[in-house]
C-alpha positions as CSV (number, residue, x, y, z in Angstrom):
1,M,-105.6,21.2,67.1
2,T,-103.4,19.6,69.7
3,R,-99.8,20.8,69.7
4,I,-97.2,18.0,70.2
5,I,-94.2,18.7,72.3
6,S,-91.5,16.0,72.5
7,V,-88.6,15.6,74.9
8,S,-85.9,13.1,73.7
9,P,-82.3,12.4,74.3
10,T,-79.6,13.5,71.9
11,A,-75.9,12.9,71.8
12,F,-75.2,16.2,73.6
13,G,-78.2,16.5,76.0
14,W,-81.9,16.5,75.8
15,S,-84.0,18.1,73.1
16,L,-87.4,19.8,73.2
17,R,-89.2,19.9,69.8
18,I,-92.6,21.4,69.0
19,D,-94.8,19.8,66.3
20,A,-91.7,18.2,64.7
21,Q,-90.4,21.6,63.6
22,E,-86.8,21.9,62.6
23,S,-86.0,24.3,65.5
24,V,-85.0,22.5,68.7
25,L,-84.2,23.6,72.2
26,V,-81.4,21.7,73.9
27,F,-81.0,21.2,77.6
28,A,-78.2,19.6,79.7
29,T,-80.6,17.3,81.6
30,G,-83.9,15.5,80.9
31,A,-85.4,17.1,84.0
32,L,-84.7,20.6,82.6
33,A,-86.2,19.7,79.2
34,E,-89.3,18.2,80.8
35,H,-89.7,21.3,83.1
36,A,-89.5,23.5,80.0
37,A,-92.0,21.3,78.1
38,R,-94.5,21.4,81.0
39,D,-94.2,25.2,81.2
40,L,-94.7,25.5,77.4
41,A,-97.8,23.2,77.5
42,R,-99.2,25.3,80.4
43,R,-98.7,28.5,78.4
44,L,-100.3,27.0,75.3
45,A,-103.3,25.9,77.5
46,D,-103.6,29.4,78.9
47,A,-103.7,30.7,75.3
48,G,-106.5,28.2,74.5
49,Q,-104.6,25.4,72.8
50,S,-104.3,21.8,73.8
51,A,-100.9,20.3,74.1
52,E,-99.5,16.8,74.5
53,I,-96.0,16.1,75.8
54,L,-94.2,13.0,74.7
55,I,-91.3,12.0,76.9
56,Y,-88.7,9.4,75.6
57,L,-86.0,7.5,77.4
58,R,-82.4,7.2,76.4
59,D,-83.1,3.9,74.7
60,G,-85.8,5.6,72.5
61,S,-88.7,4.0,74.2
62,M,-91.7,6.1,75.4
63,A,-91.4,7.0,79.1
64,G,-94.8,8.7,79.2
65,T,-97.2,11.3,77.9
66,L,-98.8,14.3,79.6
67,R,-101.8,16.3,78.3
68,S,-102.5,20.0,78.9
69,T,-105.9,21.3,78.0
70,P,-107.4,24.8,78.0
71,S,-109.4,25.5,81.1
72,E,-113.1,26.5,80.8
73,P,-113.6,30.2,80.6
74,A,-114.9,31.7,83.8
75,P,-118.6,32.4,83.6
76,R,-119.4,36.0,83.2
77,P,-121.5,37.5,86.0
78,R,-125.1,38.3,85.0
79,A,-126.0,41.9,85.2
80,E,-128.8,42.6,87.6
81,M,-131.3,45.2,86.7
82,G,-131.6,47.8,89.5
83,Q,-133.9,50.6,90.2
84,P,-134.0,53.2,87.4
85,L,-131.9,56.3,88.0
86,E,-133.9,59.5,88.9
87,S,-133.9,61.9,86.1
88,A,-132.0,65.2,86.6
89,A,-135.1,67.2,85.6
90,A,-137.1,65.9,88.6
């Protein structure tokens, strides 16, 4: 499931909201709110969750969207079979 992070203006700054939850983070500037949203999206991707950031302008119109997706897990190295160990009895 893609997590939705929105950055929008308020009467007293800029808000960052996750999945339309009631809890909101408030920032003095839009730049600070966007930076926090990008950091949160990166952390979600690192944890294996997709995120989409919706950024709104002061007039309420959409400024843009950013997507953050989990990276592919690194391939595990294959174990190579080596020479058998000599037995301690030999």
